[in-house]
C-alpha positions, 0 to 999 in steps of 0.5 A, a space after each residue: 390415945 387409942 380410942 381416938 385414932 380412927 386412922 390407925 385401926 391396928 391399935 383398935 383391933 389389938 386393943 379389942 383382942 386384948 380386952 376380949 382375952 386377957 381379963 387382967 390386962 382388960 381391967 387395966 385397959 378399961 380403967 385406963 381409958 376411963 381415967 383418960 376420959 375423965 382427964 385423970 392422967 396419973 391413973 391413965 398412966 398407972 393402969 397402962 403401965 400395969 397392962 404393959 407389965 402383963 403384955 409388953 409385946 402389945 403395940 397397942 398397949 405400948 402406944 397408950 403407955 407412950 400417951 400416958 408418959 407424954 401427958 405426965 411430962 415423962 417425955 423421954 419415956 414417951 419418945 422411947 416407946 414411940 421409937 420402938 413402934 417405928 422400928 417395928 415397921 408401924 406407921 402411927 398417927 401420933 402427929 395428930 394425937 393431942 396427947 403428944 401436943 407438948 412434943 409436936 415441936 420436939 426434933 426427936 418427936 418429928 424424927 420418929 414421926 418421919 421414920 414411922 411415915 417411911 413404914 408406909 412406903 408401898 411394896 408391890 410384888 403381887 398380881 391379880 389372880 381373880 376378881 370376885 363379881 359379888 361385892 357384898 360377900 365380905 370374904 374371909 377364908 380361902 382354901 385350895 384343892 390340889 387334886 381338883 384344882 379349885 379354890 374355895 372362898 367363904 363369905 362372912 356376910 352371905 353365909 355361903 361358900 363359892 368355888 373358883 375353877 382353874 379358868 376363873 369361873 365362879 360357882 356356888 359350893 354351899 348356898 347361903 345358909 345351906 345346912 345351917 351354915 353361918 358366917 364363914 371364916 377359916 377353911 381347909 381342904 383335906 385332899 386325901 380324904 376329899 373333905 373341906 373343913 369350915 369354921 362358921 360362927 354367929 357374927 354381926 357381919 352376917 346379913 341374917 344377924 339378929 341382935 338377940 342371937 347368942 355368939 356360937 361357933 361351929 366347925 362343919 365337915 363337907 364332902 368335897 365332891 358332893 357337897 354333903 354335910 358329913 359333920 357339925 361340931 361344937 364344944 359341949 361346955 356351954 360357953 360362947 366360942 367363935 372359931 377363927 381358923 383351923 389346920 388339918 394334920 394330913 397323916 391322921 385327919 385330925 383338925 386343930 381349931 383356934 377359938 378367937 373368943 375364948 382364947 384357947 384351941 380345940 381338937 377334932 379327932 377324925 376317927 371318933 369325931 370328938 371335939 375336945 379342948 386342946 389348950 384352955 381358954 385364955 392361953 392366947 390373945 385373940 388366936 387367929 391363924 394356925 398352921 402345922 410344920 411339915 413333920 407334924 410335930 408343932 403348930 404355930 398359932 397367931 395370938 393376934 394381940 401379941 405375936 406367934 406361939 409355937 405349940 408342941 403337939 405331943 406335950 402341949 407345951 407352948 412358947 412365944 417366938 422370940 422377935 428381933 428388935 425391929 420386928 413385930 408378929 402382932 396383928 396376924 390373921 392368916 398364918 402358913 408354914 412354908 419351907 421352914 418360914 412363916 407366911 403371914 397376912 398381917 392385917 392388924 398392922 398399919 399399914 397392912 402387909 403380907 410378910 414372910 418371916 424367916 425362922 431359925 433352925 429350931 423354929 423358935 425365933 424369928 431372924 428376919 422378914 421379907 415384905 411381899 406386899 404393903 400399902 398397895 392399892 391391891 390391899 384392903 383388909 386382906 385376911 387369909 391365903 393358901 400356898 399353891 406350889 411355890 405361890 401364895 394366893 391370898 384375899 387382897 380386898 375382902 369387902 369390909 371396905 364396902 360395909 358400914 361397920 358401925 351399922 353392919 350394912 353395905 354401903 351404896 353400890 357406887 361406893 363399893 369396890 371389887 373383891 380380889 384374890 392376889 398371887 405372889 411368887 415365893 
């Protein structure tokens, strides 16, 4: 059952996203977990069956539903659900989950477990681009200025932005807390207008975080040459928001931002400076990465708890990309359009991986996937990336492994590892 799978953070992350964004699914999930704790396995099964009806794409719900089936002696149904997860490339810890104790000696169960274990085989095609000397930054966002040739990386922990030049030399672009900067997540350079846009929120990962702080989300606009603050944006609706990522429309300068907490999307109009709701709260389940097609007609948005949506910028209509059997687009953080395909940092997947998803000509369906990096010693909580020419630069080790996330404190220096940016040829 999900709350006891500490080795499989994938299910923990996706369950959290679902509970944060889908109130109906949330109520069934919470009641189901309570039923499981009280050993009311009939109630556990019924609640996760209802959650599955609402969110069938969610691997987290499917896994828990399989648990419920096994606990109620519905073994064939449990095995079918586990097999669907294994076919999607997921490695899970069912062999050590007591919910499946009655199946441990079942040949079909053992075959599924073996298949899931194969999903953890290593794929390594990236190389080290940069090593970041500060181990306590907890990196999330990365962007690139194609005119100046500099990379910019944002720190969730230190509330700062660092710059890395062509030679690999590191300098500070925005000092910790400068201009009231908070935890830094998604960023993007608008090279034509010499601007860097930054998502920044109150977050428990911040070194300066106080428990009495209200969750607030902002988007900052800085002059790329001088570092000057040009604008700070937040919704005027009075609700809590946490902005995860953004994308810039090159022709207009407008910016679209995902609201991870509210489950909607906002637009910043470059000309008049207004920030308005573009898609309402609850549209997505933990929206993360966002990217625009080259013709600027559509957006792709990662709905972390379920998959990827295609959004029509003109009509605001949206639909989830269809997935072939054996593929899942859940658990995607960074998301990038590249030559008719999508590059994804799938850190909610177990094992974590970097993937190129192939799209059909109408870009409404996934036809296949090429894994770029998986279960590699170079990966530890990869987050976001940026396409530079025909290479993909991405944060490989972001520093979450250097942190005790229960207490939101850094581990002793002897237990910390270097932070890295990796490069993969496309």
